[in-house]
C-alpha positions as CSV (number, residue, x, y, z in Angstrom):
1,M,283.7,199.1,53.4
2,M,282.2,198.9,56.9
3,R,281.1,195.3,57.6
4,R,279.9,193.8,60.8
5,F,281.2,190.6,62.4
6,E,279.3,189.6,65.5
7,H,281.7,188.7,68.4
8,A,284.8,188.4,66.2
9,R,288.0,188.6,68.3
10,I,291.6,189.3,67.5
11,L,294.4,188.8,70.0
12,M,297.7,190.6,69.4
13,Y,301.0,190.0,71.2
14,S,303.7,192.7,71.5
15,H,306.7,191.7,73.7
16,D,308.0,195.3,74.1
17,T,311.4,195.2,75.8
18,F,313.0,198.3,74.4
19,G,311.2,201.3,73.0
20,L,307.6,201.7,71.8
21,G,307.8,200.3,68.3
22,H,305.9,197.0,68.8
23,L,303.0,198.4,70.8
24,R,302.6,201.4,68.4
25,R,302.5,199.1,65.4
26,C,300.0,196.8,67.0
27,R,297.8,199.7,68.1
28,T,297.9,201.2,64.6
29,I,296.7,197.9,63.0
30,A,294.1,197.4,65.7
31,H,292.6,200.9,65.3
32,S,292.4,200.5,61.6
33,L,290.6,197.1,61.8
34,V,288.0,198.2,64.3
35,E,287.3,201.2,62.1
36,D,286.7,198.9,59.2
37,Y,284.7,196.2,61.0
38,R,281.9,196.7,63.5
39,G,281.5,194.0,66.1
40,L,285.2,193.2,66.1
41,N,287.0,193.3,69.4
42,I,290.8,193.4,69.7
43,L,293.0,192.8,72.8
44,I,296.7,193.6,72.8
45,I,299.0,191.8,75.2
46,S,301.9,194.2,75.9
47,G,305.0,194.3,78.0
48,A,305.4,198.1,77.5
49,T,305.8,199.9,80.8
50,I,303.7,202.8,79.5
51,A,301.0,200.9,77.6
52,G,298.4,202.8,79.6
53,A,299.8,206.2,78.4
54,F,298.2,205.8,75.0
55,D,294.5,206.2,74.2
56,Y,292.7,203.2,72.6
57,R,289.6,203.3,70.4
58,A,286.4,201.6,71.4
59,R,286.7,197.8,71.1
60,V,290.5,197.9,71.5
61,D,292.0,197.2,74.9
62,F,295.3,195.9,76.3
63,V,296.5,193.4,78.9
64,K,299.7,194.5,80.6
65,I,302.3,191.7,81.3
66,P,305.2,192.3,83.7
67,S,307.9,194.4,82.0
68,V,311.2,193.0,80.9
69,I,313.8,195.4,79.6
70,K,316.7,194.8,77.3
71,L,320.1,196.1,78.3
72,R,322.6,197.5,75.9
73,N,324.5,194.2,75.8
74,G,321.4,192.4,74.5
75,E,320.6,190.6,77.8
76,Y,317.2,190.9,79.6
77,T,316.4,191.9,83.1
78,S,313.1,192.4,85.0
79,L,312.0,196.0,85.4
80,E,311.4,195.2,89.0
81,R,315.0,194.4,89.9
82,H,314.0,192.4,93.0
83,I,312.2,189.8,90.8
84,D,314.4,187.3,89.0
85,V,314.0,187.5,85.2
86,H,313.1,183.8,84.9
87,E,310.2,184.3,87.4
88,T,309.1,187.3,85.4
89,L,309.1,185.3,82.2
90,K,307.1,182.5,83.9
91,M,304.5,185.0,84.9
92,R,304.3,186.5,81.5
93,Q,304.0,183.1,79.9
94,S,301.2,182.2,82.2
95,I,299.3,185.5,81.6
96,I,299.6,185.1,77.8
97,R,298.2,181.6,77.9
98,H,295.4,182.4,80.4
99,T,294.4,185.5,78.3
100,A,294.2,183.3,75.1
101,E,292.1,180.7,76.9
102,T,289.7,183.3,78.3
103,F,289.5,185.6,75.2
104,Q,289.3,182.7,72.7
105,P,290.4,184.7,69.6
106,D,289.6,183.9,66.0
107,I,293.0,185.3,65.0
108,F,296.2,185.7,66.9
109,I,298.8,188.2,65.5
110,V,302.3,188.0,66.9
111,D,304.6,191.0,66.4
112,K,308.2,190.4,65.4
113,E,309.2,187.6,67.8
114,P,308.0,184.3,66.2
115,L,307.9,182.4,69.5
116,G,307.6,185.4,71.8
117,L,310.3,186.7,74.1
118,R,312.5,183.7,75.1
119,G,309.8,181.4,73.7
120,E,307.1,182.7,76.1
121,A,304.3,182.6,73.5
122,E,305.1,179.0,72.1
123,E,302.8,177.2,74.5
124,T,300.0,179.6,73.6
125,L,300.6,179.2,69.9
126,S,300.4,175.4,70.4
127,Y,297.1,175.7,72.2
128,L,295.5,178.1,69.7
129,K,296.7,175.9,66.8
130,T,294.7,172.9,68.3
131,R,291.5,175.0,68.5
132,G,291.8,176.3,64.9
133,T,292.7,179.9,65.6
134,T,294.3,181.6,62.6
135,L,297.9,182.4,63.5
136,V,299.7,185.3,62.0
137,L,303.3,186.5,62.4
138,G,304.0,190.2,61.5
139,L,307.6,191.1,60.7
140,R,309.1,194.5,60.3
141,E,310.3,195.1,56.7
142,V,313.9,195.0,58.2
143,M,314.5,192.6,61.1
144,D,318.3,192.8,61.6
145,A,321.6,191.9,59.9
146,P,321.2,188.3,58.6
147,H,324.1,186.9,60.5
148,L,322.7,188.2,63.8
149,L,319.2,187.1,63.1
150,E,320.4,183.7,62.0
151,E,322.4,183.1,65.1
152,E,319.5,184.2,67.3
153,W,316.9,182.0,65.5
154,K,319.1,178.8,65.2
155,R,319.3,178.5,69.0
156,S,315.6,178.0,69.3
157,D,314.8,176.3,66.0
158,V,312.7,179.3,65.0
159,M,312.5,178.9,61.3
160,R,311.1,175.3,61.4
161,K,308.6,176.3,64.1
162,M,307.5,179.4,62.1
163,G,306.6,176.9,59.2
164,S,304.6,174.6,61.5
165,F,302.7,177.2,63.6
166,Y,301.8,180.1,61.4
167,D,299.1,180.3,58.7
168,M,300.5,183.5,57.2
169,I,303.6,185.7,57.7
170,W,303.1,189.4,57.0
171,A,306.0,191.6,56.1
172,Y,305.2,195.3,56.9
173,G,306.8,196.7,53.8
174,P,306.8,196.3,50.0
175,P,309.1,193.6,48.5
176,E,311.1,196.2,46.5
177,F,312.2,198.0,49.7
178,Y,313.6,195.1,51.7
179,D,313.0,191.5,52.5
180,P,313.0,190.8,56.3
181,L,314.4,187.3,55.8
182,T,317.1,188.2,53.3
183,G,320.3,186.3,53.6
184,L,318.7,183.5,55.6
185,D,318.1,179.9,54.6
186,V,314.3,180.1,54.3
187,P,312.4,176.8,53.8
188,A,309.8,176.7,51.0
189,S,307.1,176.1,53.6
190,V,308.0,179.5,55.3
191,R,308.4,181.4,52.0
192,A,305.0,180.2,50.7
193,K,303.3,181.8,53.7
194,M,304.9,185.2,53.3
195,K,302.9,188.2,52.2
196,F,304.4,191.6,51.7
197,V,301.5,193.8,52.9
198,G,303.3,197.2,52.6
199,F,304.1,200.0,54.9
200,L,301.5,200.9,57.6
201,Q,300.2,204.3,56.7
202,R,299.5,206.8,59.6
203,S,296.8,209.4,59.8
204,L,295.8,212.1,62.2
205,P,293.4,211.4,65.1
206,H,289.8,212.5,64.4
207,D,289.7,214.5,67.6
208,E,292.6,216.7,66.9
209,T,293.3,218.8,70.0
210,P,293.5,222.6,69.3
211,G,297.0,224.0,70.2
212,H,298.5,220.5,70.5
213,R,301.3,221.4,68.0
214,P,303.7,224.2,68.7
215,Q,303.1,227.6,67.0
216,G,305.1,228.4,63.8
217,D,307.5,226.4,61.8
218,Y,309.7,223.8,63.6
219,I,311.8,220.7,62.8
220,L,311.0,217.7,65.0
221,V,313.8,215.8,66.6
222,T,312.6,212.4,67.9
223,T,314.4,209.3,69.2
224,G,311.4,207.1,69.6
225,G,311.3,205.5,73.0
226,G,314.5,207.3,73.9
227,G,316.3,204.5,75.6
228,D,319.4,205.0,73.5
229,G,318.6,208.4,72.1
230,A,320.7,210.7,74.3
231,D,323.6,210.9,71.8
232,L,321.5,212.1,69.0
233,I,319.9,214.9,71.1
234,H,323.3,215.9,72.5
235,N,324.7,216.1,68.9
236,V,321.7,218.3,67.8
237,I,322.3,220.7,70.8
238,H,326.0,220.7,70.0
239,A,325.3,221.7,66.4
240,Y,323.1,224.6,67.5
241,Q,325.9,225.7,70.0
242,Q,328.6,225.6,67.3
243,D,326.7,227.3,64.4
244,P,324.9,230.6,65.1
245,E,323.5,230.5,61.5
246,L,321.4,227.5,62.5
247,Q,318.1,229.3,63.3
248,H,315.3,226.7,62.7
249,K,313.1,226.3,65.7
250,A,313.6,222.7,66.9
251,L,311.0,220.7,69.0
252,V,313.0,217.8,70.7
253,V,311.0,214.8,72.1
254,L,313.3,212.9,74.4
255,G,311.2,209.7,74.7
256,P,309.8,208.0,77.9
257,Y,312.6,205.5,78.3
258,M,315.5,207.9,78.3
259,P,317.5,207.4,81.6
260,A,316.7,210.2,84.1
261,K,320.3,211.4,84.5
262,K,320.7,211.8,80.8
263,R,317.3,213.4,80.4
264,N,318.0,216.1,83.1
265,K,321.4,216.9,81.6
266,L,319.9,217.4,78.1
267,I,317.0,219.6,79.4
268,K,319.5,221.8,81.2
269,K,321.8,222.1,78.1
270,G,318.8,222.7,75.7
271,A,317.4,225.5,77.9
272,Q,320.4,227.7,77.0
273,I,319.4,227.7,73.3
274,P,316.4,229.8,72.4
275,Q,315.6,227.9,69.2
276,I,315.2,224.6,71.1
277,E,312.2,223.4,73.0
278,I,312.5,220.1,74.8
279,I,309.6,217.9,75.9
280,E,309.8,214.4,77.5
281,F,307.0,212.5,75.8
282,D,304.0,213.0,73.6
283,N,301.5,210.1,72.9
284,R,300.4,211.8,69.7
285,M,303.6,211.8,67.7
286,E,301.6,211.6,64.4
287,D,300.3,215.1,65.2
288,L,303.8,216.5,65.9
289,I,305.3,214.9,62.7
290,A,302.4,216.1,60.6
291,G,302.9,219.7,61.8
292,A,306.8,219.7,61.3
293,K,308.7,221.2,58.4
294,A,311.1,218.3,58.6
295,V,312.1,215.4,60.9
296,V,315.4,214.3,62.5
297,A,315.2,210.8,63.9
298,M,317.0,207.5,64.5
299,G,314.6,205.9,62.0
300,G,312.7,203.1,63.8
301,Y,309.9,201.5,61.8
302,N,307.0,203.6,63.2
303,T,308.8,207.0,62.8
304,Y,309.7,206.0,59.3
305,C,306.1,205.2,58.4
306,E,305.1,208.6,59.8
307,I,307.8,210.4,57.8
308,L,306.4,208.7,54.6
309,S,302.7,209.1,55.5
310,F,303.0,212.9,56.2
311,D,305.6,213.3,53.4
312,K,308.4,215.1,55.4
313,P,312.0,215.8,54.5
314,A,314.0,213.6,57.0
315,L,317.5,213.3,58.3
316,I,318.2,209.9,59.8
317,V,321.0,209.1,62.3
318,P,320.5,205.4,62.9
319,R,321.4,203.2,65.8
320,V,324.2,200.9,64.6
321,K,324.5,198.4,67.5
322,P,323.6,196.0,69.1
323,R,321.0,195.7,66.2
324,E,321.6,196.9,62.7
325,E,317.9,197.2,61.8
326,Q,317.9,201.1,61.7
327,L,321.2,201.3,59.8
328,I,319.9,198.8,57.1
329,R,316.6,200.7,56.8
330,A,318.3,204.1,56.6
331,R,320.8,203.0,54.0
332,R,318.1,201.5,51.8
333,A,315.9,204.6,52.2
334,A,318.8,206.9,51.4
335,E,319.6,204.8,48.3
336,L,316.0,205.4,47.1
337,G,316.3,209.1,47.8
338,L,313.6,209.0,50.6
339,V,315.8,210.4,53.4
340,E,319.2,211.7,54.0
341,M,321.4,209.7,56.3
342,L,324.3,210.5,58.6
343,L,326.2,207.8,60.6
344,P,326.4,208.5,64.4
345,E,330.1,209.5,64.1
346,E,329.2,211.9,61.3
347,A,326.6,213.5,63.5
348,E,329.2,214.0,66.1
349,D,331.0,216.5,63.7
350,A,329.1,219.6,64.8
351,P,329.8,221.7,61.7
352,R,328.8,218.9,59.4
353,F,325.6,218.1,61.3
354,A,324.7,221.9,61.4
355,E,325.0,222.1,57.7
356,A,322.7,219.1,57.2
357,L,320.2,220.5,59.7
358,K,320.2,224.0,57.9
359,A,319.6,222.4,54.5
360,L,317.0,219.9,55.8
361,P,313.7,221.7,55.4
362,D,314.5,222.4,51.7
363,R,315.3,218.7,50.9
364,P,312.9,217.0,48.5
365,R,310.0,215.3,50.2
366,P,309.8,211.4,49.9
367,S,307.0,211.7,47.3
368,Q,309.1,213.9,45.1
369,S,312.1,211.5,45.2
370,N,310.1,208.3,44.9
371,P,306.5,208.9,43.7
372,E,306.0,205.2,43.1
373,L,306.1,204.3,46.8
374,R,302.7,203.7,48.2
375,L,301.6,202.9,51.8
376,E,299.0,200.2,51.5
377,G,299.7,198.0,54.6
378,L,296.5,198.8,56.6
379,A,294.2,198.4,53.6
380,N,295.8,195.1,52.7
381,I,295.7,193.7,56.2
382,S,292.0,194.8,56.5
383,E,291.1,192.9,53.3
384,I,292.9,189.7,54.4
385,V,291.3,189.8,57.9
386,G,287.9,190.5,56.5
387,D,288.2,187.5,54.2
388,W,289.3,185.3,57.1
389,L,286.4,186.5,59.3
390,D,284.0,185.9,56.4
391,Q,285.3,182.3,56.1
392,R,284.7,181.7,59.8
393,A,281.2,183.1,59.5
394,H,280.5,181.0,56.3
395,P,282.8,177.9,56.5
396,H,281.4,176.5,53.2
397,L,283.4,179.3,51.3
398,S,287.0,178.5,50.4
399,V,289.9,180.8,51.1
400,V,293.1,180.8,49.0
401,D,296.0,183.0,50.0
402,G,293.7,185.2,52.1
403,K,291.2,185.7,49.3
404,S,287.7,184.2,49.4
């Protein structure tokens, strides 16, 4: 399928205020596209504090914008506390616009936030629209509870602007799993631009490092970025303390955004249990999930795609506030038999959690419960992008719905 597009350019925007989900999703799509198309260059604009901790394939690079973090109450603050958040947002807006002007992309892909964080990408969207750039919005298959999303979007007239700015809206999941705009009043102009591309399949890196995975069987416990994952890790440790029959070896990944005080406390507690090994961060989670017997997670989008890609039995304990995205996804996945779910208060019940952990490796794998579910997102995106780049190279061809 390898085709060549001379000097083709894609710019991606990932606002990254809490966790690693947006950057990891953009990076997955970027790596897949440069593998399929020679001559294609991709630049990711990211606010993730640890954007540089990941490796990037040739022809994929990133521009770091000043970091803004989301607090538990949903408000934002600058990572550098001495800089006012409004000043930080002005800097980010300026860098995004300047990057677009300098890079001159053929396609601009925006992850999840239609206008960028607090509207910071709107000016860039207007500019790129005038110069004929193809504008794409990528939405997780689950955004949030409809009433929360509607309230947030109404304030900035988001739905109308989505209809006027974007050429296509990708939903990163199949329609039978969930519709990200369910429960909202969606204009026909927006609905017509939506395409359900499917889940984004993950694969192992080509240069697998010997000894990267732990020896022997283990269950993997991950909280993604870790910013609000301390309770889950505490409950796992507590279950091991309370039930001596729980003997599975557990590899616990805390996540880079877990507050230092909580991290140190958990490391100290975990050190008293021989079955538990705790690490702070690993930039190759695909490798650790592929090697695990089973996975315990909060169930963010990327972890979920990895559980499905590597076909692992999974126990999900979702975040339930301030956003309900993980809860909605976990309920739907449990309904389809893909995972087992415990609510956070159920996981606090140590005997109950211990029983679920003991049974976990023998649970059916997702493919056994739901053999129809396929992960086709990357292949579908590649086909759409290839058609668009063909159209740019040969403008006399016509493109309908991403097909030439």
